[in-house]
C-alpha positions as CSV (number, residue, x, y, z in Angstrom):
1,M,0.1,0.1,0.2
2,R,3.1,2.0,0.9
3,L,4.9,2.1,-2.2
4,R,1.2,2.7,-4.5
5,L,0.7,6.2,-2.4
6,Q,4.3,7.0,-3.0
7,A,3.6,6.4,-6.5
8,V,0.3,8.5,-6.5
9,I,2.2,10.8,-5.0
10,R,4.1,11.1,-6.9
11,G,2.2,11.2,-10.2
12,V,0.5,14.8,-8.1
13,V,3.8,16.3,-7.8
14,A,4.6,15.7,-11.0
15,S,1.1,17.2,-12.6
16,L,1.4,19.8,-10.6
17,V,4.8,20.5,-11.7
18,L,3.6,20.8,-15.1
19,L,0.1,23.0,-14.8
20,G,1.5,25.3,-12.0
21,A,5.0,26.0,-14.8
22,L,2.5,26.5,-17.9
23,A,-0.6,29.0,-15.8
24,T,2.4,30.6,-14.7
25,A,4.9,31.3,-17.3
26,G,4.8,34.7,-17.7
27,A,4.2,37.5,-20.8
28,A,8.0,36.8,-21.5
29,R,7.9,32.7,-23.0
30,A,10.2,32.3,-20.4
31,A,9.1,29.1,-18.4
32,P,9.3,30.3,-14.4
33,S,12.0,29.1,-11.8
34,L,11.2,25.3,-10.0
35,D,12.1,24.5,-7.2
36,I,11.5,21.7,-4.3
37,L,11.7,21.2,-0.7
38,A,11.7,17.7,0.1
39,F,11.5,16.4,4.1
40,S,11.3,13.6,6.1
41,V,9.4,13.7,9.0
42,R,11.1,12.5,12.7
43,S,8.6,12.0,14.8
44,A,5.5,13.0,15.5
45,S,2.2,12.9,17.7
46,M,-1.5,14.0,17.4
47,S,-4.0,14.1,19.4
48,E,-7.9,14.7,18.5
49,V,-10.7,15.7,21.1
50,M,-14.3,15.8,20.3
51,T,-17.3,16.3,22.8
52,F,-20.8,17.3,21.6
53,Q,-24.3,17.1,21.9
54,G,-27.7,17.7,19.9
55,D,-28.2,21.2,20.2
56,G,-31.5,21.4,20.9
57,G,-32.6,23.4,17.4
58,P,-35.2,22.6,14.5
59,A,-32.4,21.1,13.2
60,C,-31.9,18.8,15.8
61,A,-35.8,17.9,16.6
62,Q,-35.4,17.1,12.6
63,A,-33.0,14.5,12.6
64,G,-33.9,13.3,16.6
65,V,-30.6,14.1,17.6
66,C,-31.8,16.3,20.1
67,G,-30.7,13.5,23.4
68,Y,-27.6,12.9,21.5
69,S,-24.3,13.4,23.2
70,G,-20.8,12.5,23.1
71,T,-16.9,11.9,22.8
72,I,-14.7,10.8,19.6
73,S,-11.4,11.2,19.8
74,Y,-8.6,10.4,17.1
75,G,-4.7,9.6,18.0
76,F,-1.1,8.5,17.8
77,D,2.1,9.5,19.7
78,A,4.9,8.3,17.4
79,I,5.1,7.4,13.5
80,R,6.5,4.5,12.2
81,S,7.8,7.2,9.1
82,G,7.2,10.0,7.0
83,D,8.2,12.5,4.6
84,G,7.7,15.1,2.4
85,T,7.5,16.8,-0.7
86,I,6.7,20.9,-1.5
87,L,6.9,22.3,-4.7
88,L,7.7,26.2,-4.9
89,T,7.5,28.1,-8.3
90,R,8.5,31.3,-9.2
91,S,7.9,33.6,-12.4
92,G,8.7,37.2,-12.0
93,R,7.6,38.6,-8.4
94,R,5.0,35.4,-8.3
95,S,5.7,32.6,-6.5
96,H,3.3,29.1,-5.7
97,A,3.4,27.0,-3.3
98,F,1.9,22.8,-3.1
99,G,2.7,20.0,-1.2
100,F,1.3,17.5,1.5
101,A,3.1,15.1,4.2
102,N,2.8,11.6,4.6
103,L,2.3,9.7,7.9
104,S,2.1,6.1,8.1
105,I,0.3,6.0,12.1
106,G,-1.1,3.1,14.5
107,G,-3.9,5.5,14.9
108,L,-7.1,5.1,16.6
109,T,-10.6,6.8,16.8
110,T,-12.9,5.2,19.6
111,A,-16.5,6.7,19.6
112,T,-19.2,6.6,22.8
113,V,-22.2,8.0,21.4
114,N,-25.1,8.0,24.6
115,G,-28.7,8.3,22.1
116,A,-32.2,8.3,23.6
117,P,-32.7,7.9,27.3
118,G,-32.5,4.1,28.4
119,S,-30.5,2.7,25.3
120,P,-26.9,1.1,25.7
121,P,-24.6,3.9,23.8
122,C,-23.1,3.4,20.9
123,T,-19.8,1.9,20.3
124,E,-16.7,1.4,18.0
125,K,-12.7,2.0,17.1
126,V,-11.2,1.9,14.0
127,L,-7.5,1.8,13.3
128,H,-6.1,4.5,10.6
129,R,-3.1,3.8,8.3
130,F,-2.3,6.6,7.2
131,D,-2.5,10.8,8.6
132,F,-1.5,14.1,6.1
133,V,-0.2,17.0,6.2
134,F,-1.5,20.1,3.3
135,F,1.0,23.1,2.9
136,S,0.6,26.0,0.8
137,G,1.2,29.4,0.2
138,N,4.1,30.8,-1.7
139,A,8.0,31.5,-1.3
140,K,8.1,34.1,1.9
141,S,5.0,31.7,3.7
142,L,3.1,28.8,3.8
143,S,0.1,27.9,5.5
144,V,0.6,23.9,7.2
145,Q,-3.5,22.3,7.9
146,F,-4.4,19.5,9.3
147,H,-7.2,16.5,8.8
148,S,-8.4,19.9,6.0
149,P,-12.0,19.3,4.5
150,A,-11.0,19.5,1.2
151,A,-9.3,16.7,1.3
152,A,-12.3,14.2,2.8
153,P,-11.0,12.8,5.8
154,D,-12.5,10.3,8.2
155,F,-10.5,9.8,10.9
156,L,-14.0,11.0,13.6
157,D,-16.2,9.4,11.5
158,S,-17.7,6.1,12.6
159,Y,-21.1,4.1,12.6
160,C,-22.5,6.2,15.3
161,A,-23.9,9.6,15.8
162,G,-22.0,12.8,15.4
163,P,-20.7,15.6,13.7
164,S,-18.2,14.3,10.8
165,D,-14.0,15.8,10.1
166,A,-15.9,18.2,7.8
167,D,-18.7,19.4,9.6
168,V,-15.8,20.4,12.1
169,G,-13.0,21.1,9.6
170,F,-15.5,23.3,7.8
171,A,-16.8,25.0,11.1
172,G,-12.4,26.5,12.2
173,A,-12.4,23.7,14.7
174,I,-9.5,22.4,13.7
175,P,-6.8,24.5,14.0
176,S,-3.9,25.7,11.3
177,L,-0.4,26.9,10.7
178,T,1.5,29.7,9.2
179,I,5.2,29.3,8.6
180,K,8.1,30.6,7.0
181,T,8.4,28.4,3.4
182,K,12.5,28.9,4.1
183,D,12.1,27.0,7.3
184,L,11.7,23.9,5.6
185,K,15.5,24.2,4.1
186,K,16.9,23.3,8.0
187,R,18.5,21.0,9.3
188,S,15.8,20.3,11.8
189,F,12.3,22.2,12.1
190,T,9.5,21.7,14.6
191,L,5.5,22.3,13.9
192,T,3.3,22.2,17.0
193,T,-0.4,24.1,17.7
194,S,-2.3,23.4,20.2
195,S,-6.2,24.2,20.3
196,A,-9.3,24.2,22.1
197,K,-12.5,25.9,19.5
198,P,-15.6,25.6,19.6
199,F,-18.0,24.7,16.7
200,H,-21.4,25.0,15.7
201,S,-22.9,22.5,12.3
202,G,-26.4,21.1,11.3
203,P,-27.6,19.5,14.5
204,F,-24.3,19.6,16.8
205,T,-23.2,21.2,19.1
206,G,-19.4,20.9,21.1
207,S,-15.7,21.5,20.8
208,V,-12.8,20.1,19.4
209,A,-9.2,20.1,21.6
210,F,-6.2,19.5,19.2
211,N,-2.2,18.9,19.9
212,V,0.1,18.3,17.6
213,N,3.9,18.0,17.3
214,M,5.9,16.7,14.4
215,V,9.7,17.1,13.7
216,L,11.2,18.1,10.4
217,A,14.5,16.7,8.9
218,R,15.6,17.8,5.5
219,E,15.8,16.1,2.4
220,R,17.8,15.8,-1.3
221,V,15.3,15.3,-3.2
222,P,14.3,11.7,-4.4
223,A,15.8,11.4,-8.1
224,D,12.8,9.7,-9.5
225,L,10.8,12.9,-8.7
226,L,13.9,15.5,-9.5
227,D,13.6,13.4,-12.9
228,V,10.0,13.9,-13.3
229,T,10.2,18.1,-12.5
230,L,13.2,18.9,-14.7
231,S,10.9,17.1,-18.1
232,A,7.8,18.7,-17.7
233,A,9.7,22.0,-16.8
234,A,11.5,21.4,-20.4
235,R,7.7,20.9,-21.7
236,S,7.4,23.8,-20.0
237,A,9.0,26.4,-21.8
238,R,8.5,24.7,-25.3
239,A,4.7,25.5,-25.0
240,A,6.0,29.0,-23.8
241,A,8.7,28.9,-26.6
242,R,6.0,28.3,-28.9
243,R,3.8,30.9,-28.4
């Protein structure tokens, strides 16, 4: 599974290189400069604890969950391995950056939801083998996103009734970080954040306590990924020259 995942990642990066290069090639008919930042994830831990209940309003009554309450938690204390790649394109004064890190983990989701009075609670445990962190921005700064709702995460999903990852993500309950792009060129760099934020989504209201700590280490760009990048850059230059 991990080999297939890495192949997918390299395919995505190759596509982004080509599309980004073609999109940002300026009127000067020269391909933009391309740079790849590669890093490994030396260590990481994450904890996400969501507590919730029905909000007591019309949406809650319509969904039949006004008496519901519960806790769904997800997390891991260590990783098996992790690596990441960020593509940086520059054209004149404009720059764009995008990338992500993938983590091989032994994560666990635990759900305990109390439903109607007198009924037994709904409980479930789900194992997770991978987690992802997304980066976007420019040559100066990057936004670091955990469990971005646009990526359809499922770390809080279970058979039990309750808010989903997308619900709390779009409600702004998951924190993001802003870092300097050049920090990823350091020999070692730590990402850490902690927050406790309320949310209200659909028939549920509650809060999410989120903690993450990641230690990144600069790495050489993998040869196969570098070959893909240079090939895409060459195609972009030829396309720009024909304009």
